[in-house]
BANU-202004 format. One record per residue (C-alpha): residue number from 1; x, y, z. Coordinates in steps of 0.5 Angstrom, whole numbers, plus 2048, in hexadecimal, padded with zeros to 3 digits. Layout:
# residues N
+-----+-----+-----+-----+
:   i :  xx :  yy :  zz :
+-----+-----+-----+-----+
: NUM :   X :   Y :   Z :
...
+-----+-----+-----+-----+
This chain:
# residues 383
+-----+-----+-----+-----+
:   i :  xx :  yy :  zz :
+-----+-----+-----+-----+
:   1 : 7DC : 80F : 814 :
:   2 : 7DA : 816 : 814 :
:   3 : 7D3 : 815 : 810 :
:   4 : 7CE : 810 : 811 :
:   5 : 7CE : 80D : 80A :
:   6 : 7D5 : 80B : 80A :
:   7 : 7D3 : 806 : 811 :
:   8 : 7CE : 804 : 80C :
:   9 : 7D3 : 803 : 807 :
:  10 : 7D8 : 7FF : 80B :
:  11 : 7D1 : 7FB : 80D :
:  12 : 7CF : 7F9 : 807 :
:  13 : 7D6 : 7F7 : 805 :
:  14 : 7D6 : 7F2 : 80B :
:  15 : 7CF : 7EF : 809 :
:  16 : 7D2 : 7EE : 802 :
:  17 : 7D8 : 7EB : 804 :
:  18 : 7D4 : 7E6 : 80A :
:  19 : 7CF : 7E4 : 804 :
:  20 : 7D5 : 7E3 : 7FF :
:  21 : 7D8 : 7DF : 804 :
:  22 : 7D3 : 7DB : 805 :
:  23 : 7D1 : 7D9 : 7FE :
:  24 : 7D9 : 7D7 : 7FE :
:  25 : 7D7 : 7D2 : 804 :
:  26 : 7D1 : 7CF : 801 :
:  27 : 7D5 : 7CA : 7FC :
:  28 : 7DA : 7C9 : 7F7 :
:  29 : 7D4 : 7CB : 7F1 :
:  30 : 7D5 : 7D2 : 7EF :
:  31 : 7DB : 7D4 : 7F4 :
:  32 : 7E0 : 7D7 : 7EF :
:  33 : 7D9 : 7DC : 7EC :
:  34 : 7D9 : 7DE : 7F4 :
:  35 : 7E0 : 7E0 : 7F5 :
:  36 : 7E0 : 7E3 : 7EE :
:  37 : 7D9 : 7E7 : 7EF :
:  38 : 7DC : 7E9 : 7F7 :
:  39 : 7E2 : 7EC : 7F4 :
:  40 : 7DE : 7EF : 7EF :
:  41 : 7D9 : 7F2 : 7F3 :
:  42 : 7DF : 7F5 : 7F8 :
:  43 : 7E4 : 7F8 : 7F4 :
:  44 : 7DE : 7FC : 7F1 :
:  45 : 7DB : 7FF : 7F6 :
:  46 : 7E2 : 801 : 7F8 :
:  47 : 7E2 : 803 : 7F0 :
:  48 : 7DC : 807 : 7F1 :
:  49 : 7DE : 80B : 7F7 :
:  50 : 7E5 : 80C : 7F5 :
:  51 : 7E7 : 80C : 7EE :
:  52 : 7E0 : 80F : 7EB :
:  53 : 7E1 : 816 : 7EA :
:  54 : 7E8 : 814 : 7E8 :
:  55 : 7E5 : 811 : 7E2 :
:  56 : 7E0 : 816 : 7E0 :
:  57 : 7E6 : 81B : 7E0 :
:  58 : 7EA : 817 : 7DC :
:  59 : 7E5 : 816 : 7D7 :
:  60 : 7E3 : 81E : 7D8 :
:  61 : 7EA : 81F : 7D6 :
:  62 : 7EC : 81A : 7CF :
:  63 : 7E4 : 81B : 7CE :
:  64 : 7E4 : 822 : 7CE :
:  65 : 7DE : 821 : 7D2 :
:  66 : 7DB : 825 : 7D8 :
:  67 : 7D7 : 81F : 7DC :
:  68 : 7D6 : 822 : 7E4 :
:  69 : 7DA : 81F : 7E9 :
:  70 : 7D6 : 81B : 7EE :
:  71 : 7DA : 81E : 7F4 :
:  72 : 7DA : 817 : 7F8 :
:  73 : 7DE : 818 : 7FE :
:  74 : 7E2 : 812 : 7FF :
:  75 : 7E0 : 80D : 806 :
:  76 : 7E5 : 80D : 80B :
:  77 : 7E9 : 806 : 80B :
:  78 : 7E5 : 803 : 805 :
:  79 : 7EB : 801 : 802 :
:  80 : 7ED : 7FD : 808 :
:  81 : 7E7 : 7FB : 809 :
:  82 : 7E6 : 7F8 : 801 :
:  83 : 7ED : 7F6 : 801 :
:  84 : 7EC : 7F1 : 808 :
:  85 : 7E5 : 7EF : 805 :
:  86 : 7E7 : 7EC : 7FE :
:  87 : 7EE : 7E8 : 802 :
:  88 : 7E8 : 7E5 : 806 :
:  89 : 7E3 : 7E3 : 800 :
:  90 : 7EA : 7DF : 7FD :
:  91 : 7ED : 7DD : 803 :
:  92 : 7E7 : 7DA : 805 :
:  93 : 7E6 : 7D6 : 7FC :
:  94 : 7ED : 7D5 : 7FE :
:  95 : 7EA : 7D1 : 804 :
:  96 : 7EE : 7D4 : 809 :
:  97 : 7E9 : 7D4 : 80D :
:  98 : 7E1 : 7D3 : 80E :
:  99 : 7DE : 7DA : 80D :
: 100 : 7DB : 7DD : 812 :
: 101 : 7D3 : 7DB : 813 :
: 102 : 7D1 : 7E0 : 818 :
: 103 : 7D0 : 7E7 : 816 :
: 104 : 7D3 : 7EB : 81B :
: 105 : 7D9 : 7E7 : 81C :
: 106 : 7DB : 7E9 : 815 :
: 107 : 7D9 : 7F0 : 817 :
: 108 : 7DD : 7F0 : 81C :
: 109 : 7E3 : 7EE : 818 :
: 110 : 7E2 : 7F3 : 812 :
: 111 : 7E1 : 7F9 : 817 :
: 112 : 7E6 : 7F7 : 81D :
: 113 : 7E6 : 7FF : 81F :
: 114 : 7EE : 7FF : 81F :
: 115 : 7EF : 7FD : 818 :
: 116 : 7E9 : 802 : 814 :
: 117 : 7EC : 808 : 812 :
: 118 : 7F4 : 805 : 811 :
: 119 : 7F5 : 7FE : 812 :
: 120 : 7F9 : 7FA : 811 :
: 121 : 7F5 : 7F5 : 80D :
: 122 : 7F4 : 7EF : 812 :
: 123 : 7F2 : 7E8 : 80F :
: 124 : 7ED : 7E4 : 813 :
: 125 : 7F0 : 7DE : 813 :
: 126 : 7F5 : 7E2 : 819 :
: 127 : 7EF : 7E8 : 81B :
: 128 : 7E9 : 7E3 : 81B :
: 129 : 7EB : 7DF : 820 :
: 130 : 7EE : 7E4 : 825 :
: 131 : 7E7 : 7E8 : 824 :
: 132 : 7E3 : 7E3 : 827 :
: 133 : 7E7 : 7DF : 82C :
: 134 : 7E7 : 7E1 : 833 :
: 135 : 7ED : 7E6 : 837 :
: 136 : 7EE : 7E7 : 83D :
: 137 : 7F0 : 7ED : 840 :
: 138 : 7F7 : 7EA : 844 :
: 139 : 7F9 : 7E9 : 83C :
: 140 : 7F9 : 7EF : 839 :
: 141 : 7FF : 7F3 : 838 :
: 142 : 7FD : 7F9 : 83B :
: 143 : 803 : 7FD : 83C :
: 144 : 806 : 7FC : 836 :
: 145 : 800 : 7FD : 832 :
: 146 : 800 : 804 : 836 :
: 147 : 808 : 805 : 834 :
: 148 : 807 : 804 : 82D :
: 149 : 801 : 808 : 82C :
: 150 : 805 : 80E : 82F :
: 151 : 80A : 80C : 82A :
: 152 : 806 : 80C : 825 :
: 153 : 802 : 813 : 826 :
: 154 : 809 : 816 : 828 :
: 155 : 80B : 814 : 820 :
: 156 : 804 : 816 : 81E :
: 157 : 803 : 81D : 821 :
: 158 : 80A : 81F : 824 :
: 159 : 80E : 81D : 81E :
: 160 : 808 : 81C : 817 :
: 161 : 804 : 822 : 819 :
: 162 : 809 : 827 : 81A :
: 163 : 80C : 826 : 814 :
: 164 : 806 : 826 : 810 :
: 165 : 806 : 82F : 810 :
: 166 : 80D : 82F : 80D :
: 167 : 80C : 82A : 807 :
: 168 : 806 : 82C : 805 :
: 169 : 809 : 833 : 804 :
: 170 : 80E : 831 : 800 :
: 171 : 80A : 82D : 7FC :
: 172 : 804 : 831 : 7FC :
: 173 : 806 : 836 : 7F7 :
: 174 : 80B : 832 : 7F1 :
: 175 : 80E : 837 : 7ED :
: 176 : 814 : 836 : 7E7 :
: 177 : 81A : 839 : 7EB :
: 178 : 818 : 835 : 7F1 :
: 179 : 81F : 833 : 7F4 :
: 180 : 821 : 82C : 7F4 :
: 181 : 824 : 82C : 7FB :
: 182 : 81D : 82F : 7FD :
: 183 : 819 : 829 : 7FB :
: 184 : 81E : 824 : 7FD :
: 185 : 81E : 827 : 804 :
: 186 : 815 : 826 : 804 :
: 187 : 816 : 81F : 801 :
: 188 : 81B : 81D : 806 :
: 189 : 816 : 820 : 80B :
: 190 : 810 : 81C : 808 :
: 191 : 814 : 816 : 808 :
: 192 : 814 : 817 : 810 :
: 193 : 80C : 819 : 810 :
: 194 : 80A : 813 : 80C :
: 195 : 80D : 80F : 810 :
: 196 : 80C : 813 : 817 :
: 197 : 804 : 813 : 815 :
: 198 : 802 : 80C : 812 :
: 199 : 807 : 808 : 817 :
: 200 : 805 : 80C : 81D :
: 201 : 7FD : 80C : 81C :
: 202 : 7FF : 804 : 81B :
: 203 : 802 : 804 : 821 :
: 204 : 7FD : 807 : 824 :
: 205 : 7F7 : 802 : 822 :
: 206 : 7FC : 7FC : 823 :
: 207 : 7FC : 7FE : 82A :
: 208 : 7F5 : 800 : 82A :
: 209 : 7F3 : 7F9 : 828 :
: 210 : 7F8 : 7F6 : 82C :
: 211 : 7F5 : 7F8 : 833 :
: 212 : 7EE : 7F3 : 830 :
: 213 : 7F3 : 7EE : 831 :
: 214 : 7F3 : 7EE : 829 :
: 215 : 7F9 : 7EE : 825 :
: 216 : 7FA : 7F1 : 81E :
: 217 : 7FE : 7F0 : 818 :
: 218 : 804 : 7F4 : 819 :
: 219 : 804 : 7FA : 813 :
: 220 : 80B : 7FD : 814 :
: 221 : 812 : 7F9 : 814 :
: 222 : 818 : 7FF : 814 :
: 223 : 816 : 800 : 80C :
: 224 : 81C : 805 : 80C :
: 225 : 821 : 800 : 80E :
: 226 : 81F : 7FD : 808 :
: 227 : 825 : 7FA : 804 :
: 228 : 821 : 7FA : 7FD :
: 229 : 81A : 7FD : 7FA :
: 230 : 818 : 7F6 : 7FA :
: 231 : 81A : 7F6 : 802 :
: 232 : 817 : 7FD : 803 :
: 233 : 810 : 7FB : 800 :
: 234 : 811 : 7F4 : 805 :
: 235 : 811 : 7F8 : 80B :
: 236 : 80C : 7FE : 80A :
: 237 : 805 : 7FE : 80A :
: 238 : 806 : 7F6 : 80B :
: 239 : 7FF : 7F4 : 80A :
: 240 : 7FE : 7F8 : 803 :
: 241 : 804 : 7F4 : 801 :
: 242 : 802 : 7ED : 803 :
: 243 : 7FB : 7EF : 800 :
: 244 : 7FE : 7F0 : 7F9 :
: 245 : 803 : 7EB : 7FA :
: 246 : 7FD : 7E5 : 7FB :
: 247 : 7F7 : 7E7 : 7F7 :
: 248 : 7FB : 7EB : 7F1 :
: 249 : 802 : 7E9 : 7F0 :
: 250 : 803 : 7E2 : 7F1 :
: 251 : 7FC : 7E2 : 7EC :
: 252 : 7FE : 7E5 : 7E7 :
: 253 : 806 : 7E3 : 7E8 :
: 254 : 803 : 7DC : 7E7 :
: 255 : 7FE : 7DD : 7E2 :
: 256 : 7FE : 7DA : 7DB :
: 257 : 800 : 7E0 : 7D7 :
: 258 : 806 : 7E2 : 7DC :
: 259 : 808 : 7DA : 7DB :
: 260 : 808 : 7DB : 7D4 :
: 261 : 80C : 7E1 : 7D4 :
: 262 : 811 : 7DE : 7D9 :
: 263 : 811 : 7D8 : 7D4 :
: 264 : 813 : 7DD : 7CF :
: 265 : 818 : 7E1 : 7D1 :
: 266 : 81C : 7DB : 7D4 :
: 267 : 81E : 7DB : 7CE :
: 268 : 822 : 7E0 : 7CF :
: 269 : 824 : 7DE : 7D6 :
: 270 : 822 : 7DA : 7DB :
: 271 : 822 : 7E0 : 7E0 :
: 272 : 81E : 7E4 : 7DB :
: 273 : 819 : 7DF : 7DA :
: 274 : 819 : 7DE : 7E2 :
: 275 : 818 : 7E5 : 7E4 :
: 276 : 815 : 7E8 : 7DE :
: 277 : 80D : 7E6 : 7E1 :
: 278 : 80F : 7E8 : 7E8 :
: 279 : 811 : 7EF : 7E5 :
: 280 : 80B : 7F0 : 7E1 :
: 281 : 806 : 7EF : 7E8 :
: 282 : 80B : 7F2 : 7EC :
: 283 : 809 : 7F9 : 7E7 :
: 284 : 802 : 7F7 : 7E7 :
: 285 : 802 : 7F7 : 7EF :
: 286 : 805 : 7FC : 7EF :
: 287 : 800 : 800 : 7EA :
: 288 : 7FB : 7FE : 7EF :
: 289 : 7FE : 800 : 7F5 :
: 290 : 7FE : 807 : 7F2 :
: 291 : 7F7 : 807 : 7F0 :
: 292 : 7F5 : 805 : 7F6 :
: 293 : 7F9 : 80A : 7FA :
: 294 : 7F4 : 810 : 7F5 :
: 295 : 7F1 : 810 : 7EE :
: 296 : 7F6 : 815 : 7EC :
: 297 : 7FC : 816 : 7E8 :
: 298 : 802 : 817 : 7EC :
: 299 : 7FF : 810 : 7F0 :
: 300 : 800 : 80C : 7E9 :
: 301 : 808 : 80F : 7E8 :
: 302 : 809 : 80D : 7EF :
: 303 : 806 : 806 : 7EF :
: 304 : 80A : 805 : 7E8 :
: 305 : 810 : 808 : 7EB :
: 306 : 810 : 803 : 7F0 :
: 307 : 80E : 7FD : 7EC :
: 308 : 813 : 7FF : 7E6 :
: 309 : 819 : 800 : 7EB :
: 310 : 818 : 7F9 : 7EE :
: 311 : 817 : 7F5 : 7E8 :
: 312 : 81E : 7F9 : 7E5 :
: 313 : 821 : 7F6 : 7EB :
: 314 : 81E : 7EF : 7EB :
: 315 : 821 : 7F0 : 7E3 :
: 316 : 827 : 7F2 : 7E4 :
: 317 : 82A : 7EE : 7EB :
: 318 : 82E : 7EA : 7E7 :
: 319 : 832 : 7F0 : 7E4 :
: 320 : 831 : 7F2 : 7EA :
: 321 : 835 : 7EC : 7EE :
: 322 : 83A : 7EC : 7E9 :
: 323 : 83C : 7F3 : 7E9 :
: 324 : 83D : 7F1 : 7F1 :
: 325 : 841 : 7EC : 7EF :
: 326 : 845 : 7F1 : 7EB :
: 327 : 847 : 7F5 : 7F0 :
: 328 : 847 : 7F0 : 7F5 :
: 329 : 842 : 7F3 : 7F9 :
: 330 : 840 : 7F0 : 800 :
: 331 : 839 : 7EF : 800 :
: 332 : 838 : 7ED : 807 :
: 333 : 83C : 7F2 : 80A :
: 334 : 839 : 7F8 : 80E :
: 335 : 83B : 7FE : 809 :
: 336 : 838 : 7FA : 804 :
: 337 : 832 : 7FA : 808 :
: 338 : 832 : 801 : 809 :
: 339 : 834 : 803 : 803 :
: 340 : 82D : 7FF : 800 :
: 341 : 829 : 802 : 806 :
: 342 : 82B : 809 : 804 :
: 343 : 829 : 807 : 7FD :
: 344 : 823 : 805 : 7FE :
: 345 : 821 : 80A : 802 :
: 346 : 823 : 810 : 7FD :
: 347 : 81F : 80B : 7F8 :
: 348 : 819 : 80B : 7FC :
: 349 : 81A : 813 : 7FD :
: 350 : 81A : 814 : 7F6 :
: 351 : 813 : 80F : 7F6 :
: 352 : 810 : 815 : 7FA :
: 353 : 811 : 81A : 7F5 :
: 354 : 80B : 817 : 7F2 :
: 355 : 807 : 815 : 7F8 :
: 356 : 807 : 81D : 7FB :
: 357 : 807 : 821 : 7F5 :
: 358 : 801 : 820 : 7F2 :
: 359 : 802 : 823 : 7ED :
: 360 : 805 : 81E : 7E7 :
: 361 : 808 : 824 : 7E4 :
: 362 : 80A : 827 : 7EA :
: 363 : 80D : 821 : 7EC :
: 364 : 811 : 820 : 7E6 :
: 365 : 813 : 828 : 7E6 :
: 366 : 815 : 827 : 7EE :
: 367 : 819 : 821 : 7EC :
: 368 : 81D : 824 : 7E6 :
: 369 : 81F : 82A : 7EB :
: 370 : 822 : 825 : 7EF :
: 371 : 828 : 823 : 7EB :
: 372 : 829 : 829 : 7E7 :
: 373 : 826 : 830 : 7EC :
: 374 : 82A : 82D : 7F2 :
: 375 : 82B : 834 : 7F5 :
: 376 : 82C : 833 : 7FC :
: 377 : 82D : 83A : 7FE :
: 378 : 826 : 83C : 7FD :
: 379 : 825 : 837 : 802 :
: 380 : 829 : 839 : 806 :
: 381 : 826 : 840 : 806 :
: 382 : 81E : 83D : 806 :
: 383 : 821 : 839 : 80D :
+-----+-----+-----+-----+
């Protein structure tokens, strides 16, 4: 972690969750309370380190105050091991496995070294048994693991890292007259850099883990071949999407208020009644995903953009089907699939404007100039 206090923080987190796991195992009484307190403790720990300065800054802006920021540095990996701890406790509460009674074995699951910095967010039911069972060197896929590690290093260092300088040069000093062609080029480079950096890093940690005979959850499934934005998020950072689906989306979508909302909306149509709770849940999920990436307005906008686009696509699905039928579109053809892949790629890249351009106002400016001041001649001169 670079500093001893952050290692201590990880150990404190492990100890707290280990004790909560024992509490869940102690009997039926107060199990719901234990699970609730455990989730609150983990998310509070994450909130203090990740969002306290954001909340102070927001309060200062709204109230005209001048409270000093804490200057807390975000510990590396805290978002990943906190979410992993929450999944461990929730799954234990739901009876999917018995909580681990050995504190060192629990520590091994949370701090398994390949996963700590950037995931994937593994589940105990899948990873735990592998860490505790015996492994034979002859069963380790050494050649495949080394090839994957090298492939990941190629993506991360020979592609992603080489693009960072150009991307920074484009977006570090955004002016009102920045040509839309330059912005679009920068966003396309960022699209490649993001994929190369993140998926390359995941390839490397997956390979490192497999050299020990431990297979972690896959985190990427060729996301830029997705046919819709929802499909993209089932392929990009797969374990985060699965975590949000299981612990946020489903509980919220089937909650009593959402069921009541669906019942009222069904008076206006069966599709609306069935879809509206899921749409609200999607917006909530991506708002949380945006905040999970960082407590800054541009990340919130990026999350809401994704959630709203997916929600609108679900709501308008019957209209799209009728349009395809009226136009006699062969939805199973290769041409149609290619169109969907290209369309999704463009929709994803519009979202990257809010993700990479760190000032929200600059994000809107660059988006506007992409459509109203494209100016390709300046781009050619710049090249």
